[in-house]
C-alpha positions in Angstrom: -26.9 -24.3 5.4 -23.6 -23.9 3.7 -20.2 -25.4 4.6 -19.3 -22.2 6.5 -22.4 -21.8 8.5 -21.4 -24.0 11.4 -18.5 -21.9 11.8 -20.1 -18.4 12.1 -19.5 -16.3 15.1 -16.3 -18.1 16.0 -12.7 -17.0 15.5 -11.4 -18.2 12.1 -8.5 -15.8 11.2 -6.1 -13.5 13.1 -3.7 -10.9 12.4 -0.6 -9.7 14.0 0.8 -6.2 13.3 4.6 -5.6 13.4 7.0 -2.6 13.1 9.5 -5.0 11.9 7.8 -7.9 10.0 11.0 -9.8 9.5 11.8 -9.8 13.3 8.2 -11.0 14.0 8.3 -13.8 11.3 11.6 -15.0 12.7 10.0 -14.9 16.3 6.9 -16.8 15.3 8.4 -19.3 13.0 11.2 -20.2 15.6 8.9 -20.4 18.4 5.9 -22.1 17.0 7.0 -23.4 13.6 4.5 -21.2 11.7 5.3 -20.7 8.0 4.6 -17.3 6.3 3.9 -16.6 2.7 4.3 -13.1 1.1 0.9 -11.9 -0.5 0.8 -9.5 -3.3 -2.9 -8.7 -3.3 -2.8 -5.9 -0.6 -1.6 -2.4 -0.9 0.6 -3.2 2.1 3.3 -5.6 3.1 1.3 -8.7 4.1 2.1 -12.3 4.8 -0.2 -15.3 5.2 0.5 -17.4 8.4 0.0 -21.1 8.3 -0.2 -23.1 11.5 -1.6 -26.3 12.8 -4.6 -24.5 14.0 -6.5 -21.3 12.5 -4.5 -19.4 10.0 -3.8 -15.7 9.9 -1.9 -12.9 8.6 1.1 -10.6 9.6 1.1 -7.0 8.3 3.3 -3.8 8.9 1.9 -1.8 11.5 -0.3 0.9 10.1 -0.2 3.4 13.1 2.1 3.6 16.1 1.4 1.8 19.4 0.4 3.9 22.4 3.2 5.0 24.8 3.6 2.6 27.7 2.7 1.5 30.3 -0.6 0.9 28.8 -2.9 -2.1 28.8 -3.7 -4.3 25.9 -5.4 -2.5 23.1 -6.2 -5.5 21.0 -8.1 -8.9 20.9 -5.8 -11.3 22.7 -5.5 -14.8 21.5 -4.0 -17.8 23.3 -2.0 -20.6 21.5 -2.4 -24.1 22.8 1.2 -25.7 23.4 2.0 -29.2 24.1 4.8 -28.1 26.8 4.2 -24.8 28.4 7.7 -24.5 30.1 9.7 -25.5 26.9 7.6 -23.1 24.9 8.1 -20.4 27.5 12.0 -20.9 27.2 11.7 -20.5 23.2 9.8 -17.2 23.7 12.5 -15.9 26.0 15.4 -17.1 23.9 13.6 -15.6 20.8 13.3 -12.2 22.4 9.9 -12.3 23.9 9.2 -11.1 27.6 6.8 -12.0 30.1 3.4 -10.1 30.2 1.9 -12.5 33.0 3.5 -15.4 34.5 2.2 -19.0 34.4 -0.9 -19.7 36.4 -3.2 -22.5 36.8 -6.9 -22.4 35.5 -8.1 -25.0 38.0 -9.0 -28.4 36.4 -8.4 -26.9 32.8 -4.8 -25.8 31.9 -1.8 -23.7 32.7 -1.9 -20.3 31.1 0.4 -17.4 30.6 1.0 -14.3 28.6 4.0 -12.9 26.7 5.0 -9.8 24.8 6.4 -10.6 21.4 9.3 -8.8 19.7 6.8 -6.2 18.3 5.0 -5.3 21.5 1.9 -7.5 21.0 0.4 -9.6 23.8 -0.2 -13.1 23.2 -1.3 -16.1 25.6 -0.1 -19.6 25.7 -1.7 -22.6 27.6 -1.2 -26.3 28.1 -4.2 -28.5 28.7 -3.8 -30.3 32.2 -6.9 -31.3 34.1 -4.8 -31.4 37.3 -3.7 -27.7 37.0 -4.3 -26.0 40.2 -5.8 -28.9 42.1 
């Protein structure tokens, strides 16, 4: 068993596509404090994302998104935050908008979804065992 075997079949990396990578970098660094490092290996513009959790990448969107209204056409990830309401305010101030309002997952957390400046749907949650009880 190698060092990576225990992580097989679990999410270890994520990617965000953006029409305007500079705007997306500004949004995510401002709201979540993530850092972005331009990579030179790819034939496309690509930035490595470093966060306190799993790391990821940001790239220029290779094809247009479907015309709205449309459901999410992606694998949606949720970000754990310390303070849901404070993070929500940062999201709105940075140009994000509501996809699904805050709701309790009883006995677990407060959850909600936003649409970033590039049209991507992302979730946030705050752990709270008393949520919805």
